[in-house]
C-alpha positions in Angstrom: -6.2 -6.7 -15.9 -9.4 -7.8 -17.4 -12.5 -10.1 -16.1 -14.6 -11.6 -18.5 -18.3 -12.1 -18.4 -18.4 -16.1 -17.3 -15.9 -14.6 -14.2 -18.1 -11.9 -13.0 -20.3 -14.6 -10.8 -21.3 -13.2 -7.7 -19.3 -14.7 -5.6 -15.9 -13.7 -7.5 -17.2 -10.6 -7.8 -17.3 -9.9 -4.3 -13.5 -11.2 -3.8 -11.8 -8.9 -6.4 -11.1 -5.3 -5.8 -9.7 -2.1 -7.2 -8.2 0.9 -5.9 -7.2 4.3 -7.5 -5.7 7.5 -5.9 -5.9 11.2 -6.6 -2.2 11.8 -5.3 -3.0 13.7 -1.8 -4.3 10.9 0.0 -8.0 10.0 -1.2 -8.9 7.4 -3.2 -12.1 5.6 -4.6 -12.6 1.6 -4.5 -14.8 -0.9 -4.5 -15.2 -4.3 -6.1 -15.2 -5.4 -9.6 -18.9 -5.7 -9.7 -19.4 -2.0 -7.8 -20.9 -3.7 -4.4 -19.1 -1.9 -1.7 -18.2 -5.1 0.6 -15.5 -3.0 3.4 -16.4 0.8 4.9 -13.6 1.9 3.2 -15.0 1.0 -0.1 -16.4 4.3 -2.0 -16.2 6.3 -4.8 -14.7 9.6 -3.0 -13.3 8.9 -0.1 -11.3 12.4 0.3 -8.7 13.6 2.9 -9.9 17.0 5.0 -6.2 17.2 6.0 -4.4 16.0 3.3 -3.5 13.1 3.6 -5.0 12.6 6.6 -9.0 13.2 8.1 -10.1 10.9 5.3 -14.2 11.5 4.9 -16.3 8.9 2.9 -17.9 11.4 0.7 -19.7 9.4 -2.4 -20.4 5.5 -1.7 -21.7 4.9 -5.0 -23.3 6.0 -8.5 -25.9 3.3 -8.4 -27.3 2.9 -12.2 -30.8 2.3 -14.0 -31.3 1.4 -17.6 -35.0 1.8 -18.3 -36.5 0.5 -22.2 -40.2 0.3 -23.1 -41.4 1.3 -19.5 -38.9 -1.3 -18.0 -36.3 -0.4 -15.8 -33.1 -2.8 -15.2 -31.1 -2.2 -12.6 -27.2 -2.2 -13.5 -26.0 -2.0 -9.7 -24.8 -4.9 -7.4 -25.5 -4.0 -3.7 -25.6 -6.3 -1.0 -28.0 -6.0 2.8 -28.3 -8.8 4.4 -31.6 -10.2 3.4 -31.5 -8.8 -0.2 -28.5 -8.7 -3.1 -29.1 -6.7 -5.9 -28.4 -8.2 -9.4 -26.7 -5.7 -11.9 -23.7 -7.9 -12.2 -25.9 -10.4 -14.8 -25.6 -7.2 -17.0 -22.3 -6.7 -17.1 -20.0 -7.9 -19.8 -16.4 -6.9 -18.4 -14.2 -5.5 -16.1 -10.9 -4.5 -17.0 -8.4 -2.1 -14.9 -5.1 -0.3 -16.3 -4.8 3.3 -15.4 -9.0 3.4 -14.1 -11.4 0.8 -13.8 -13.3 0.4 -16.6 -16.9 -1.6 -16.6 -19.1 -3.1 -19.2 -22.7 -3.5 -19.5 -25.2 -4.5 -21.7 -29.1 -4.8 -21.8 -30.8 -5.6 -24.9 -29.2 -3.3 -27.8 -27.8 -0.3 -25.1 -24.1 -1.2 -24.3 -23.0 1.4 -21.4 -19.1 1.8 -20.7 -18.5 3.1 -17.6 -14.9 4.4 -16.3 -14.1 5.9 -12.5 -11.3 8.2 -12.4 -10.3 10.8 -9.9 -9.0 14.3 -10.2 -5.3 14.1 -9.6 -4.5 16.2 -6.7 -8.2 16.9 -6.1 -10.7 15.9 -3.9 -12.9 15.2 -6.7 -14.1 11.9 -8.7 -15.4 11.5 -12.0 -17.6 9.0 -13.9 -17.5 8.9 -17.4 -19.9 7.0 -20.0 -20.1 6.2 -23.6 -23.8 4.8 -24.2 -24.3 3.2 -27.7 -28.2 2.7 -28.0 -28.9 0.7 -31.3 -32.7 -0.1 -30.4 -35.5 2.5 -28.8 -35.2 5.2 -27.0 -34.0 4.5 -23.4 -33.5 6.6 -20.2 -30.7 6.7 -17.9 -30.9 7.0 -14.3 -28.0 7.9 -11.9 -28.7 7.7 -8.5 -25.7 9.3 -6.1 -25.1 7.5 -2.4 -23.3 9.9 -0.4 -22.5 10.5 3.0 -20.2 12.6 5.5 -18.0 10.5 7.7 -14.5 9.5 9.1 -13.5 6.5 6.7 -12.6 4.1 9.8 -16.3 4.7 11.0 -20.0 4.3 10.2 -23.3 5.4 10.3 -25.2 2.6 12.0 -28.4 4.4 12.5 -28.3 7.6 11.3 -30.5 9.5 9.6 -29.1 12.4 7.5 -30.3 15.9 8.0 -29.7 17.5 4.0 -30.1 20.5 2.5 -29.8 21.2 -1.1 -29.1 24.0 -3.5 -29.9 22.8 -7.0 -28.7 24.6 -10.0 -30.2 22.6 -13.3 -27.4 19.9 -12.7 -25.5 21.3 -10.2 -25.8 20.3 -6.3 -24.9 21.5 -3.4 -25.0 19.5 -0.4 -25.1 20.2 3.2 -25.0 17.0 5.1 -25.6 16.9 8.9 -24.9 20.8 9.3 -21.5 20.3 8.0 -21.3 23.7 6.1 -17.5 24.0 6.5 -17.5 21.2 3.8 -20.2 21.1 1.2 -20.9 18.5 -1.2 -21.0 18.9 -4.7 -22.6 17.3 -7.4 -22.8 17.8 -11.1 -24.4 15.6 -14.6 -23.2 17.0 -17.8 -26.8 16.9 -18.8 -30.3 15.1 -17.9 -32.2 16.6 -15.0 -31.9 16.3 -11.6 -34.8 15.2 -9.3 -34.4 16.1 -5.4 -35.4 13.1 -2.8 -36.4 14.0 0.7 -35.4 11.9 3.8 -34.3 8.8 0.7 -31.7 7.0 2.6 -30.1 4.0 1.9 -31.1 1.5 4.7 -28.4 -1.4 6.0 -25.6 -1.2 3.4 -24.0 -5.1 4.5 -20.3 -5.1 4.2 -19.1 -8.4 4.2 -15.4 -8.1 4.9 -16.5 -6.2 8.1 -18.0 -8.7 9.4 -15.4 -11.1 8.3 -13.0 -8.6 10.3 -15.2 -8.6 13.5 -16.8 -5.4 13.3 -20.9 -4.4 12.7 -21.3 -5.1 8.9 -24.0 -2.7 8.4 -24.4 1.0 7.2 -27.1 3.5 5.8 -26.2 6.1 3.8 -28.5 9.3 1.7 -29.8 9.5 -1.7 -30.1 13.1 -2.1 -31.9 12.8 -5.3 -31.6 11.3 -8.7 -29.9 12.5 -12.4 -32.4 11.2 -15.3 -31.3 11.7 -18.8 -33.1 10.4 -21.8 -30.8 8.1 -24.9 -32.7 8.7 -28.2 -32.7 5.6 -30.2 -30.1 4.6 -32.4 -27.7 7.0 -30.6 -24.1 7.2 -28.8 -24.0 9.6 -26.4 -20.7 10.7 -24.0 -22.4 11.3 -20.2 -19.9 12.8 -16.8 -20.7 12.9 -13.4 -18.6 14.6 -11.0 -18.6 14.7 -7.1 -16.3 17.1 -5.5 -15.5 19.2 -2.4 -14.9 21.9 -4.8 -17.2 24.5 -6.1 -16.2 24.7 -9.4 -17.7 21.7 -10.7 -19.7 22.4 -13.7 -16.0 23.4 -15.1 -14.3 20.1 -14.1 -13.8 17.8 -17.5 -14.1 14.3 -16.8 -12.8 12.9 -20.3 -10.0 15.0 -19.2 -9.5 13.6 -15.8 -9.0 9.3 -17.9 -6.7 11.3 -20.7 -4.4 13.1 -18.3 -4.2 10.1 -15.8 -3.2 7.5 -19.0 -1.1 10.7 -20.2 0.4 11.3 -16.6 1.0 7.5 -16.1 2.1 7.2 -19.2 4.9 9.7 -18.6 6.0 7.7 -15.5 6.4 4.9 -17.2 8.2 6.4 -20.5 10.8 7.6 -17.9 11.1 4.6 -16.0 12.9 3.5 -18.9 11.8 0.2 -17.5 9.5 -1.0 -21.1 11.7 -0.9 -24.3 9.0 0.9 -27.2 11.6 0.8 -29.7 11.7 -2.9 -30.3 9.4 -3.5 -33.0 8.2 -7.0 -32.4 7.5 -8.7 -29.2 7.7 -12.2 -27.9 4.7 -13.4 -26.2 6.5 -13.6 -22.8 8.1 -10.1 -23.2 4.5 -8.6 -24.0 3.6 -9.9 -20.6 6.4 -9.1 -18.7 5.6 -5.4 -19.8 2.2 -5.5 -18.9 3.3 -6.5 -15.5 6.2 -4.1 -15.4 3.3 -1.4 -16.1 0.9 -2.6 -13.8 3.8 -2.3 -11.0 4.4 1.2 -12.4 1.0 2.0 -11.9 0.7 0.7 -8.6 3.7 2.1 -7.3 2.4 5.4 -8.5 -0.7 5.3 -6.5 1.1 5.4 -3.1 3.1 8.4 -3.9 1.1 11.4 -1.8 1.4 15.2 -1.6 1.9 16.5 2.2 0.5 20.5 1.3 1.9 21.3 5.6 4.9 20.2 4.2 5.4 21.0 1.0 6.8 17.6 0.1 5.7 14.4 -1.1 5.5 11.4 0.9 4.9 7.5 0.8 1.2 6.1 1.8 2.0 2.8 3.7 -0.7 0.9 1.9 -4.7 0.8 0.8 -6.9 1.5 2.1 -6.4 2.6 6.0 -3.0 3.2 6.2 -1.5 6.7 5.8 2.4 7.0 5.8 4.9 5.6 8.0 8.4 6.3 8.4 9.5 2.7 8.4 7.3 1.3 5.5 8.1 3.8 3.3 12.1 3.3 3.5 11.3 -0.3 3.2 9.6 0.7 0.2 11.7 3.6 -1.4 13.8 1.4 -3.6 11.3 -0.2 -5.3 8.9 2.8 -5.3 11.1 5.3 -6.5 14.6 4.7 -7.4 13.7 1.9 -9.7 11.4 4.0 -11.5 14.3 6.9 -11.6 11.5 9.1 -9.5 14.6 10.8 -8.1 13.3 14.5 -7.3 10.3 12.8 -5.8 12.8 10.8 -3.5 14.6 13.3 -2.0 11.2 15.1 -1.1 10.4 11.8 0.5 13.9 11.7 2.3 13.3 15.6 3.3 9.8 14.0 4.7 11.5 11.7 6.8 14.0 13.4 8.3 12.1 16.5 9.0 10.8 16.1 12.5 13.6 14.2 13.7 13.7 14.1 17.6 16.4 13.1 19.7 17.6 10.9 16.8 13.9 9.3 16.1 12.6 9.3 12.9 9.1 9.3 12.8 7.1 6.3 12.8 4.2 8.2 11.1 1.9 10.8 11.6 -1.6 11.0 13.2 -4.3 10.7 10.9 -6.5 13.3 13.2 -4.1 16.0 14.2 -0.7 15.3 12.0 1.1 14.6 15.2 4.7 12.8 14.7 4.5 9.5 16.3 8.2 8.4 17.5 7.4 4.7 18.5 10.2 3.1 16.2 13.7 1.8 17.1 14.3 0.6 13.5 13.1 3.5 10.8 16.0 6.2 11.8 18.5 3.1 10.9 16.8 2.0 8.1 17.4 6.1 6.7 20.9 4.7 6.3 20.3 2.0 4.1 18.1 4.1 2.1 20.3 7.0 1.4 22.9 4.5 0.7 20.4 3.4 -2.0 19.9 6.9 -2.9 23.9 7.9 -3.6 24.1 3.8 -5.5 21.3 4.9 -7.7 22.4 9.2 -8.3 25.7 9.6 -7.0 24.0 12.8 -5.7 26.7 13.4 -2.2 26.2 17.1 -2.9 22.2 16.4 -1.9 23.2 13.9 1.0 25.8 16.7 2.2 23.8 19.4 2.5 20.5 18.0 3.7 21.1 14.6 6.0 24.4 14.3 6.8 24.4 16.4 9.8 21.4 14.4 10.6 22.6 11.1 10.4 25.6 12.1 12.6 22.6 13.0 15.2 21.1 9.8 15.3 24.0 8.1 15.6 25.2 10.4 18.3 21.6 10.3 20.3 21.4 6.3 20.1 24.9 5.8 22.0 23.7 8.4 24.3 20.7 6.6 24.8 16.9 8.0 23.9 13.8 7.2 26.2 11.0 9.4 24.3 7.8 7.3 24.0 9.3 4.7 26.2 11.7 3.6 23.3 14.0 2.6 26.2 16.8 3.2 23.4 20.6 2.7 24.6 24.0 1.2 23.1 24.9 -1.3 25.6 28.7 -1.7 27.1 29.3 -4.5 24.4 28.5 -2.6 21.5 25.2 -3.5 20.6 22.0 -1.7 20.8 19.3 -2.6 23.7 15.5 -1.1 22.8 11.9 -1.4 24.5 10.3 -2.8 27.1 7.5 -5.4 27.9 4.8 -2.8 27.4 6.5 -1.2 24.2 6.6 -2.2 20.6 8.8 -0.2 18.6 10.1 -2.8 15.8 8.4 -3.3 12.7 6.1 -6.4 14.8 4.5 -3.6 16.5 0.8 -5.1 16.7 -0.8 -4.4 19.9 -4.2 -5.1 21.5 -5.8 -3.6 24.8 -2.6 -2.0 25.6 -0.5 -4.8 25.7 2.3 -5.5 23.1 1.5 -9.3 21.1 5.6 -8.9 20.1 7.4 -6.5 21.9 11.0 -8.2 21.3 12.6 -6.1 23.9 16.2 -6.2 24.5 18.7 -6.6 22.0 17.0 -7.6 18.5 18.7 -8.9 15.8 17.3 -6.8 13.3 18.0 -3.6 15.2 21.8 -4.3 15.6 22.5 -5.9 12.0 21.0 -1.9 11.4 23.5 -0.4 13.8 26.5 -2.2 12.2 25.1 -1.4 8.4 24.5 2.7 9.6 27.8 2.9 11.1 30.1 1.0 8.0 27.9 3.6 5.8 28.4 6.3 8.1 32.5 5.4 8.4 32.5 5.8 4.2 30.1 9.0 3.9 32.7 11.0 6.8 35.6 9.5 5.0 34.5 10.9 1.4 33.2 14.6 3.4 36.9 14.8 4.8 36.3 13.6 8.3 38.9 11.7 9.3 38.4 11.1 13.2 34.6 10.6 12.8 35.1 8.3 10.1 37.6 6.5 12.6 34.9 6.9 15.0 32.0 5.1 13.0 34.4 2.0 11.9 35.4 1.2 15.9 31.1 1.3 16.8 30.8 -1.1 13.8 33.6 -3.4 15.0 32.5 -3.5 18.4 29.0 -4.4 17.5 30.5 -6.9 14.9 32.3 -9.0 17.6 29.6 -9.0 20.0 27.2 -10.0 16.9 29.2 -13.1 16.2 30.1 -14.0 19.5 26.3 -14.0 20.9 24.0 -14.2 17.8 24.2 -17.4 16.3 22.3 -20.3 17.6 24.4 -23.8 17.4 21.3 -25.9 17.8 18.9 -24.3 15.8 21.8 -23.3 13.0 20.5 -19.7 12.5 20.1 -16.6 14.8 18.7 -15.5 18.0 15.6 -13.2 17.2 16.6 -11.2 20.2 19.3 -12.5 22.9 17.5 -14.6 24.9 14.6 -15.6 22.7 15.5 -18.4 20.1 12.1 -18.0 17.9 12.7 -18.9 15.0 11.6 -15.9 12.9 12.5 -13.9 9.4 14.0 -10.6 11.3 17.3 -12.7 11.2 17.7 -12.2 7.4 18.7 -8.3 8.2 21.9 -9.6 9.2 22.7 -10.7 5.4 20.5 -8.5 3.8 22.1 -5.1 4.2 25.0 -3.2 2.0 27.0 -4.4 4.8 26.1 -7.5 6.1 26.9 -7.8 9.8 27.2 -11.8 9.5 29.9 -12.8 6.7 27.6 -13.9 3.9 30.3 -16.4 2.6 30.0 -18.3 6.5 29.2 -21.4 7.5 26.5 -19.6 9.6 25.2 -17.6 7.3 24.8 -20.4 4.8 23.2 -22.5 7.4 20.5 -19.7 8.3 19.6 -19.3 4.9 18.7 -22.9 4.9 16.9 -22.9 8.4 14.9 -19.9 7.3 13.9 -21.6 3.3 12.7 -24.9 5.8 10.9 -23.5 8.3 9.6 -19.9 7.1 9.8 -19.3 3.0 6.7 -19.8 0.8 5.6 -18.9 -2.6 3.9 -15.6 -0.9 6.4 -14.7 1.2 7.9 -15.4 4.8 5.9 -16.7 7.8 6.9 -14.2 10.7 7.0 -17.2 12.8 7.9 -21.1 12.6 5.7 -24.1 12.7 5.9 -25.7 16.0 6.7 -22.5 18.1 5.0 -20.8 20.8 1.3 -19.3 19.9 2.1 -20.0 16.0 -0.9 -19.3 13.8 -1.1 -19.7 10.3 -4.8 -18.0 9.3 -4.9 -14.6 9.8 -9.2 -14.2 10.7 -11.6 -13.2 13.5 -12.3 -9.9 15.5 -9.3 -7.3 16.2 -8.0 -9.2 19.5 -7.9 -12.5 17.4 -6.3 -10.6 14.5 -3.9 -8.7 16.4 -2.6 -11.3 18.5 -1.8 -13.6 14.8 -0.2 -10.2 13.3 3.3 -11.4 13.2 3.2 -15.0 15.2 3.2 -17.5 11.7 1.3 -15.2 8.7 2.9 -14.7 6.0 4.5 -10.9 4.7 5.3 -10.4 1.3 8.1 -7.6 1.5 10.5 -10.4 3.2 11.0 -10.9 0.2 13.2 -8.7 -0.4 15.3 -9.3 2.8 15.5 -13.0 1.6 16.7 -11.9 -2.4 19.3 -9.8 -0.8 20.5 -12.2 1.5 20.9 -14.8 -1.3 22.8 -12.2 -3.9 25.1 -11.1 -1.0 26.3 -14.9 -0.5 26.5 -15.5 -4.1 28.8 -12.2 -4.5 30.6 -13.3 -2.0 31.3 -17.3 -3.0 34.4 -17.7 -4.6 34.5 -21.0 -5.7 33.3 -21.1 -9.0 30.6 -25.1 -8.6 29.9 -23.0 -5.8 28.9 -19.8 -7.0 26.8 -21.7 -9.8 24.7 -23.5 -7.7 23.9 -20.1 -5.6 23.1 -18.5 -9.3 20.7 -21.0 -9.9 19.3 -21.0 -6.4 18.5 -17.1 -6.9 17.5 -17.4 -11.0 14.4 -20.2 -9.3 13.3 -18.0 -6.5 13.2 -14.9 -9.1 11.3 -16.9 -11.6 8.7 -18.4 -8.7 8.2 -14.7 -7.9 7.5 -13.6 -11.1 4.9 -16.1 -12.0 3.0 -16.0 -8.4 2.8 -12.5 -8.3 1.8 -12.2 -12.2 -1.2 -14.7 -11.0 -1.6 -12.6 -8.0 -2.0 -9.0 -9.3 -4.1 -10.2 -12.5 -6.4 -12.4 -11.1 -6.4 -12.5 -7.1 -7.5 -9.8 -4.3 -6.9 -6.2 -5.5 -6.5 -6.5 -8.9 -2.9 -4.9 -9.8 -2.0 -4.8 -6.9 -0.3 -6.8 -3.8 -2.2 -7.3 -0.7 -0.2 -6.5 2.8 -0.4 -10.1 4.2 -1.3 -13.9 3.2 -2.4 -16.8 5.2 0.4 -19.8 5.7 -2.4 -22.4 5.2 -3.4 -23.3 2.0 -5.0 -21.7 -0.6 -3.0 -18.5 1.6 -5.7 -15.8 0.6 -4.8 -12.5 0.9 -5.2 -10.5 4.0 -4.9 -7.2 5.4 -4.3 -4.2 3.6 -5.5 -5.1 -0.5 -2.5 -3.1 -1.8 0.5 -2.6 0.2 3.4 -0.1 -0.6 6.4 -2.7 0.7 4.7 -5.6 -0.7 4.6 -4.1 -4.3 8.5 -2.4 -4.1 9.8 -5.7 -2.9 8.3 -8.2 -4.9 8.9 -6.0 -8.0 12.6 -5.4 -7.3 12.8 -9.0 -6.9 11.2 -9.3 -10.5 13.2 -6.4 -12.1 16.0 -8.1 -10.8 17.2 -4.9 -8.6 
């Protein structure tokens, strides 16, 4: 992914972002011109209790080059009444494993790489400088902070205590002696500043989101490094929460990241490196797959308290969510053949099951499990089934997961009211869940304590998942030698399917009710057709009519709309303050991950279709859809939003701008599952 000088103007440069991670919940992120436009932007966002309690530590590292007593600022900062113009000296930006910036001032060329030490709260900035002119001086100005990444220091002046040992600096900000910040440069002279505050950095994206947009940071000092005439130099800067900072080799960070991610790419077997000559199309596909694998890896994080890996839902602000993890599971872990991590993630999902509920997430402040989800537990069955299909590892499932799956089914049958989930099995064999005050499906927006789309009652995807879960359990119990249990699960499934067939099809709208009694056209109905065991017969007239309705009312190039145009409260642009955004979140906005449901529905219909002519038509539809999705997101990944990533959601109105999180796990997972034909 490369952006050349002609496209590195201010307007485009502020729109395009990048993010890299450290494997424990920390990350580094900004725009391609280095201007921070979000409160979540920074070179070091460090989790104090990995992967949670993330703090902004190093906001920026601003560079200047002095030639013949004239100073040239290479940085770009935005304030309400002033924008510095360092982007004018930037020649290129590219992003593969790490972001790379190239600058040129006169006869001085500077290449800058930002990288993180994997598994550590450490960021490194590595410079290669070629000076073909007279002597010059490079100045590095660290812009620091120490605050929860959700909050901002709006009127704050910093109390900084510094301990300086040559180019190693220990900072204690605002009395936080338990968490000192360390900085180190490979050479040069550090000049300490007193009471130097960067006032009113302006975050354009926060203003768009309805938040106060200005923040203060501290500049504790600067590093000055002489660049002799006619020389080439390599210089590194490190910022860390670890004391042994002078021992950290930034160049090694870069190389290790390339090797580490290269091994992931190699082990995945998705790229054929044995072929000597490749067509342009094959080369482009390989680059796209490489981007996918790098993006997929960024969501994998280690939870030291659990001793297990997990999946972060999205950057910059989400932690791990049960539902998101399970939807992204196949695309992020199974397709790349990361089976050992997949096992750990499944163990993370079941670690804190309570009354049959898989936690929907963990608190970002105290790691307390949260249980406001009816579907996460049922999604677990589908992903365990996928795990078996990829690995054949029944032994792991039997030993570690099987008893928990039984417990889930039993609790859903008996009824669960943890966190007001109000889950129970009705006499008709269908699952009821939720209240008007709760939001326990994936459409979980809530504002001022009011659930925007409560969807309480008999929801279409919940009952589709319930049927699927019981069918999977019927097969597992048969495999593990428990025929009586197998019969029980078959009966539960059959009763559910009978009532589902009688009650969920809407004759007039030619699709399924979203919740019994609520006939709004939403994409959730695709769960009935997309799972391993579809509750809706794939070769039925109803199934094909449902797909046709979804295509006409909801499907577009970037995903599926969450509500059809013409329905009450339909909104097609995601914008404004928190209230406006939360009340539109699932009311017509487009979500890319839903493409996976549509894709699997097409596959199931194709597989169930017997007549050759009809089968050929469905196959053509599937291939056209895959080709269109590939073209759309190949362009998106290379040239829009977060380079190398896919956003959480998109406006449904043209030009369908990316919104929400800049890089979302289930978006990446489901889009690439389609592209790769999995």
